[in-house]
C-alpha positions in Angstrom: 58.1 99.2 90.1 61.5 99.5 91.3 61.9 102.9 89.8 58.5 104.3 91.5 59.7 103.0 94.6 63.0 104.8 94.5 61.0 108.1 93.6 58.8 107.4 96.7 62.0 107.1 98.8 63.6 110.0 97.6 60.3 112.1 98.1 60.0 110.8 101.7 63.6 111.4 102.2 63.4 115.3 100.9 60.2 115.6 102.9 62.0 114.6 106.0 64.8 116.7 105.6 62.5 119.6 105.0 60.5 118.9 107.9 63.9 118.4 109.9 64.9 121.9 108.5 61.6 123.9 109.8 62.1 122.2 113.3 65.7 123.1 113.5 64.8 126.5 112.6 62.3 126.7 115.4 64.7 125.4 117.9 67.9 127.3 116.9 66.9 130.5 115.8 65.8 133.2 117.9 64.0 136.1 115.8 65.0 138.7 119.0 62.9 141.9 119.6 62.9 145.1 118.2 61.8 148.4 119.5 59.5 150.2 117.3 58.6 153.8 117.3 55.4 155.1 115.3 55.1 158.7 115.0 51.3 160.0 115.5 50.6 163.4 114.1 48.9 165.8 116.9 46.2 166.4 114.9 45.3 162.8 115.1 45.7 163.0 119.0 42.8 165.6 119.1 39.2 164.5 119.3 37.4 165.7 115.9 34.0 165.5 117.4 32.3 166.3 120.7 33.5 164.3 123.6 31.5 161.1 124.6 29.3 161.9 127.3 29.4 158.8 129.5 26.1 160.0 131.9 23.9 159.8 128.5 24.9 156.0 127.1 22.0 153.7 125.5 21.1 150.9 127.5 22.8 147.6 126.9 21.4 145.4 124.3 20.7 141.9 125.0 22.0 139.8 121.9 22.4 136.4 123.3 19.9 134.0 121.5 17.1 132.4 123.4 17.4 129.0 124.2 14.3 126.9 123.3 14.0 125.4 127.0 12.9 128.4 128.6 9.2 129.3 128.0 9.0 132.1 130.3 8.8 135.6 128.6 11.7 137.9 129.1 10.7 141.1 131.1 12.9 143.6 130.0 10.9 146.6 131.3 11.1 148.2 127.7 7.9 148.4 125.4 10.0 148.4 122.4 11.7 145.1 123.0 10.8 142.3 121.3 9.6 138.9 122.5 12.9 137.5 122.8 14.3 140.3 124.6 16.6 141.9 122.1 16.0 145.5 121.3 17.3 147.3 118.1 18.7 150.9 119.1 19.3 153.4 116.3 22.3 155.7 116.4 21.3 159.1 117.0 24.2 160.7 115.1 24.2 158.8 112.4 21.7 159.2 109.3 
């Protein structure tokens, strides 16, 4: 039994030293800041497809779940919308 207690004491002391070392590293060591330069090739800066037409965007989609306490139907003004008010929008350019 005394050997087991010595083992536990040794493990606890080593754990305390390890924890104290980690705390000392966080307090006394400053990693500093360094400027990073990333070179982007000019071909990546040019849009490869047609520019985005902000005047022709789809309507926002209601993705919030309907809570059980509201019994009134949601009037979205859209015949394609489901009873919960969620409408699935297909991407026109993706097939």
